[in-house]
C-alpha positions as a Markdown table, in Angstrom:
| # | Residue | x | y | z |
|---|---|---|---|---|
| 1 | Unk | 0.0 | 0.0 | 0.0 |
| 2 | Unk | 3.1 | 2.2 | 0.3 |
| 3 | Unk | 6.1 | 2.3 | -2.0 |
| 4 | Unk | 9.4 | 0.6 | -1.3 |
| 5 | Unk | 11.2 | 3.9 | -1.8 |
| 6 | Unk | 9.0 | 5.6 | 0.9 |
| 7 | Unk | 9.4 | 2.7 | 3.3 |
| 8 | Unk | 13.2 | 2.7 | 2.9 |
| 9 | Unk | 13.4 | 6.5 | 3.5 |
| 10 | Unk | 11.3 | 6.2 | 6.7 |
| 11 | Unk | 13.2 | 3.2 | 8.0 |
| 12 | Unk | 16.6 | 4.6 | 7.1 |
| 13 | Unk | 17.7 | 1.4 | 5.3 |
| 14 | Unk | 19.9 | 1.3 | 2.2 |
| 15 | Unk | 19.7 | -0.8 | -1.0 |
| 16 | Unk | 21.3 | -3.8 | 0.6 |
| 17 | Unk | 18.1 | -4.5 | 2.5 |
| 18 | Unk | 15.8 | -4.2 | -0.5 |
| 19 | Unk | 14.6 | -7.8 | -0.4 |
| 20 | Unk | 13.9 | -7.7 | 3.3 |
| 21 | Unk | 12.1 | -4.4 | 3.1 |
| 22 | Unk | 10.0 | -5.4 | 0.1 |
| 23 | Unk | 9.2 | -8.7 | 1.9 |
| 24 | Unk | 8.0 | -6.8 | 5.0 |
| 25 | Unk | 5.8 | -4.5 | 2.8 |
| 26 | Unk | 4.2 | -7.4 | 0.9 |
| 27 | Unk | 3.7 | -9.5 | 4.1 |
| 28 | Unk | 2.1 | -6.5 | 5.9 |
| 29 | Unk | -0.3 | -5.9 | 2.9 |
| 30 | Unk | -1.3 | -9.6 | 2.9 |
| 31 | Unk | -1.7 | -9.7 | 6.7 |
| 32 | Unk | -3.9 | -6.6 | 6.5 |
| 33 | Unk | -6.0 | -8.0 | 3.7 |
| 34 | Unk | -6.4 | -11.3 | 5.7 |
| 35 | Unk | -7.3 | -9.5 | 8.9 |
| 36 | Unk | -9.9 | -7.3 | 7.1 |
| 37 | Unk | -11.3 | -10.1 | 5.0 |
| 38 | Unk | -11.1 | -8.1 | 1.8 |
| 39 | Unk | -8.7 | -7.0 | -0.9 |
| 40 | Unk | -7.3 | -3.5 | -0.9 |
| 41 | Unk | -4.9 | -3.5 | -3.9 |
| 42 | Unk | -6.6 | -2.8 | -7.2 |
| 43 | Unk | -7.3 | -6.1 | -9.0 |
| 44 | Unk | -9.7 | -7.8 | -11.4 |
| 45 | Unk | -12.5 | -9.7 | -9.6 |
| 46 | Unk | -14.7 | -12.4 | -11.1 |
| 47 | Unk | -17.9 | -13.2 | -9.1 |
| 48 | Unk | -20.3 | -15.9 | -10.1 |
| 49 | Unk | -23.5 | -15.3 | -8.1 |
| 50 | Unk | -26.9 | -16.9 | -8.8 |
| 51 | Unk | -29.8 | -14.7 | -9.7 |
| 52 | Unk | -32.9 | -15.5 | -7.5 |
| 53 | Unk | -35.1 | -12.6 | -8.7 |
| 54 | Unk | -33.5 | -9.8 | -6.7 |
| 55 | Unk | -32.8 | -6.7 | -8.6 |
| 56 | Unk | -29.9 | -5.6 | -6.3 |
| 57 | Unk | -26.8 | -7.8 | -6.2 |
| 58 | Unk | -24.1 | -6.9 | -3.6 |
| 59 | Unk | -20.6 | -7.1 | -4.8 |
| 60 | Unk | -18.0 | -8.6 | -2.4 |
| 61 | Unk | -15.1 | -6.1 | -3.0 |
| 62 | Unk | -15.0 | -2.3 | -2.9 |
| 63 | Unk | -14.3 | 0.3 | -4.0 |
| 64 | Unk | -15.4 | -0.7 | -7.5 |
| 65 | Unk | -13.4 | 1.2 | -10.1 |
| 66 | Unk | -15.0 | -0.2 | -13.3 |
| 67 | Unk | -17.5 | -2.9 | -14.3 |
| 68 | Unk | -15.9 | -4.8 | -17.2 |
| 69 | Unk | -18.7 | -7.2 | -18.0 |
| 70 | Unk | -22.0 | -8.7 | -16.7 |
| 71 | Unk | -23.2 | -12.1 | -18.0 |
| 72 | Unk | -26.7 | -13.3 | -17.4 |
| 73 | Unk | -27.4 | -17.0 | -18.2 |
| 74 | Unk | -24.3 | -17.0 | -20.4 |
| 75 | Unk | -25.2 | -13.9 | -22.4 |
| 76 | Unk | -23.6 | -10.5 | -22.0 |
| 77 | Unk | -25.8 | -7.8 | -20.5 |
| 78 | Unk | -25.6 | -4.4 | -22.1 |
| 79 | Unk | -24.5 | -1.5 | -19.7 |
| 80 | Unk | -27.9 | 0.2 | -20.2 |
| 81 | Unk | -29.5 | -2.6 | -18.3 |
| 82 | Unk | -27.6 | -2.3 | -15.0 |
| 83 | Unk | -26.1 | 0.4 | -12.8 |
| 84 | Unk | -23.7 | 0.5 | -9.9 |
| 85 | Unk | -24.7 | 2.0 | -6.6 |
| 86 | Unk | -22.7 | 4.0 | -5.4 |
| 87 | Unk | -21.2 | 4.9 | -8.8 |
| 88 | Unk | -17.6 | 4.1 | -9.6 |
| 89 | Unk | -15.0 | 6.1 | -7.8 |
| 90 | Unk | -17.4 | 7.6 | -5.2 |
| 91 | Unk | -18.0 | 6.6 | -1.6 |
| 92 | Unk | -15.0 | 4.3 | -1.5 |
| 93 | Unk | -15.7 | 3.2 | 2.1 |
| 94 | Unk | -19.1 | 1.7 | 1.3 |
| 95 | Unk | -19.8 | -1.6 | -0.4 |
| 96 | Unk | -21.2 | -1.4 | -3.9 |
| 97 | Unk | -24.3 | -3.0 | -5.3 |
| 98 | Unk | -25.1 | -3.9 | -8.9 |
| 99 | Unk | -28.7 | -3.0 | -9.7 |
| 100 | Unk | -30.4 | -4.7 | -12.7 |
| 101 | Unk | -33.1 | -3.0 | -14.7 |
| 102 | Unk | -36.7 | -4.0 | -14.4 |
| 103 | Unk | -36.5 | -6.0 | -17.6 |
| 104 | Unk | -35.0 | -8.8 | -15.5 |
| 105 | Unk | -37.9 | -8.9 | -13.1 |
| 106 | Unk | -39.7 | -11.5 | -15.3 |
| 107 | Unk | -37.1 | -14.1 | -14.5 |
| 108 | Unk | -38.2 | -16.0 | -11.3 |
| 109 | Unk | -35.9 | -19.0 | -11.5 |
| 110 | Unk | -32.4 | -19.5 | -10.4 |
| 111 | Unk | -30.0 | -18.3 | -13.1 |
| 112 | Unk | -26.2 | -18.2 | -13.1 |
| 113 | Unk | -24.5 | -14.9 | -13.5 |
| 114 | Unk | -21.0 | -13.7 | -13.9 |
| 115 | Unk | -19.8 | -10.2 | -12.9 |
| 116 | Unk | -16.3 | -9.1 | -13.9 |
| 117 | Unk | -15.1 | -5.8 | -12.4 |
| 118 | Unk | -12.0 | -4.0 | -11.1 |
| 119 | Unk | -12.0 | -3.1 | -7.4 |
| 120 | Unk | -9.5 | -1.8 | -4.9 |
| 121 | Unk | -7.1 | 1.1 | -4.4 |
| 122 | Unk | -4.2 | 1.9 | -6.7 |
| 123 | Unk | -0.8 | 1.2 | -5.3 |
| 124 | Unk | 0.2 | 4.2 | -3.2 |
| 125 | Unk | -3.3 | 5.7 | -3.3 |
| 126 | Unk | -4.9 | 4.0 | -0.3 |
| 127 | Unk | -6.5 | 6.2 | 2.4 |
| 128 | Unk | -4.0 | 7.6 | 4.9 |
| 129 | Unk | -5.1 | 5.4 | 7.8 |
| 130 | Unk | -4.5 | 2.2 | 5.7 |
| 131 | Unk | -1.1 | 3.5 | 4.6 |
| 132 | Unk | -0.2 | 4.2 | 8.2 |
| 133 | Unk | -1.4 | 0.7 | 9.3 |
| 134 | Unk | 0.7 | -0.8 | 6.5 |
| 135 | Unk | 3.7 | 1.3 | 7.4 |
| 136 | Unk | 3.5 | 0.5 | 11.1 |
| 137 | Unk | 3.1 | -3.3 | 10.5 |
| 138 | Unk | 6.0 | -3.3 | 8.0 |
| 139 | Unk | 8.1 | -1.4 | 10.5 |
| 140 | Unk | 7.2 | -3.8 | 13.3 |
| 141 | Unk | 8.0 | -6.8 | 11.0 |
| 142 | Unk | 11.3 | -5.2 | 9.9 |
| 143 | Unk | 12.4 | -4.7 | 13.5 |
| 144 | Unk | 11.5 | -8.3 | 14.4 |
| 145 | Unk | 13.7 | -9.6 | 11.5 |
| 146 | Unk | 16.6 | -7.3 | 12.3 |
| 147 | Unk | 16.5 | -8.5 | 16.0 |
| 148 | Unk | 16.7 | -12.1 | 14.8 |
| 149 | Unk | 14.1 | -13.1 | 17.4 |
| 150 | Unk | 11.1 | -13.5 | 15.1 |
| 151 | Unk | 8.1 | -14.6 | 17.2 |
| 152 | Unk | 9.6 | -13.8 | 20.6 |
| 153 | Unk | 9.1 | -10.6 | 22.7 |
| 154 | Unk | 12.2 | -11.1 | 24.8 |
| 155 | Unk | 13.4 | -12.4 | 28.1 |
| 156 | Unk | 12.3 | -11.7 | 31.7 |
| 157 | Unk | 15.1 | -12.2 | 34.1 |
| 158 | Unk | 16.9 | -15.5 | 34.3 |
| 159 | Unk | 18.2 | -17.8 | 31.7 |
| 160 | Unk | 15.5 | -16.8 | 29.2 |
| 161 | Unk | 14.0 | -20.2 | 29.2 |
| 162 | Unk | 11.0 | -19.4 | 31.5 |
| 163 | Unk | 10.7 | -15.8 | 30.5 |
| 164 | Unk | 10.3 | -15.9 | 26.8 |
| 165 | Unk | 6.9 | -15.0 | 25.4 |
| 166 | Unk | 5.5 | -15.2 | 21.9 |
| 167 | Unk | 4.6 | -12.0 | 20.0 |
| 168 | Unk | 1.2 | -11.1 | 18.8 |
| 169 | Unk | 0.5 | -11.6 | 15.2 |
| 170 | Unk | -0.3 | -7.9 | 14.7 |
| 171 | Unk | 0.1 | -4.9 | 17.1 |
| 172 | Unk | -3.0 | -3.5 | 18.7 |
| 173 | Unk | -2.5 | 0.0 | 17.3 |
| 174 | Unk | -2.5 | -1.5 | 13.7 |
| 175 | Unk | -5.7 | -3.4 | 14.5 |
| 176 | Unk | -7.3 | -0.1 | 15.8 |
| 177 | Unk | -6.4 | 1.6 | 12.5 |
| 178 | Unk | -7.9 | -1.2 | 10.4 |
| 179 | Unk | -11.2 | -1.6 | 12.3 |
| 180 | Unk | -13.2 | 0.7 | 10.0 |
| 181 | Unk | -12.1 | -1.3 | 7.0 |
| 182 | Unk | -12.6 | -4.8 | 8.5 |
| 183 | Unk | -15.5 | -6.8 | 7.0 |
| 184 | Unk | -18.0 | -7.7 | 9.6 |
| 185 | Unk | -19.0 | -11.3 | 9.6 |
| 186 | Unk | -22.0 | -13.0 | 11.3 |
């Protein structure tokens, strides 16, 4: 979600640590996407829902940048017969719905559909709190790798055998930044 150049400048690392820095950035992006149960980096999504007669179909990823194609029972649907609510590029923090025109109301049986669209944020164009969460998590991972004690928080007096503790998978401050973007599940 942030560029390698920016991360290296903030961390104060040189070109010798490019691989570690880029790994930390990619790992933090994947961890954030897994934690939030959604994708943030702009990508092509193919959904295959079934039509049950509802005129409003929720799309799983957002923000939607562009609808590439909609297929209804194997045939392409012309753009005049559907619309996206909210429209592309607006209200990026709200899920999007594909709304079919009333011409499809006559279908009352289960019909397969295919929706192909582009969703997510451009690299480097994520909201500031997502960028901050990615930066903090990548920084946290980088310091863990540099300390060569990945997974351990340290020792508490003694030989270290009884005082070692495992680290959390993600710092609490990063989780707090991600909470508005986390997909709520039932």
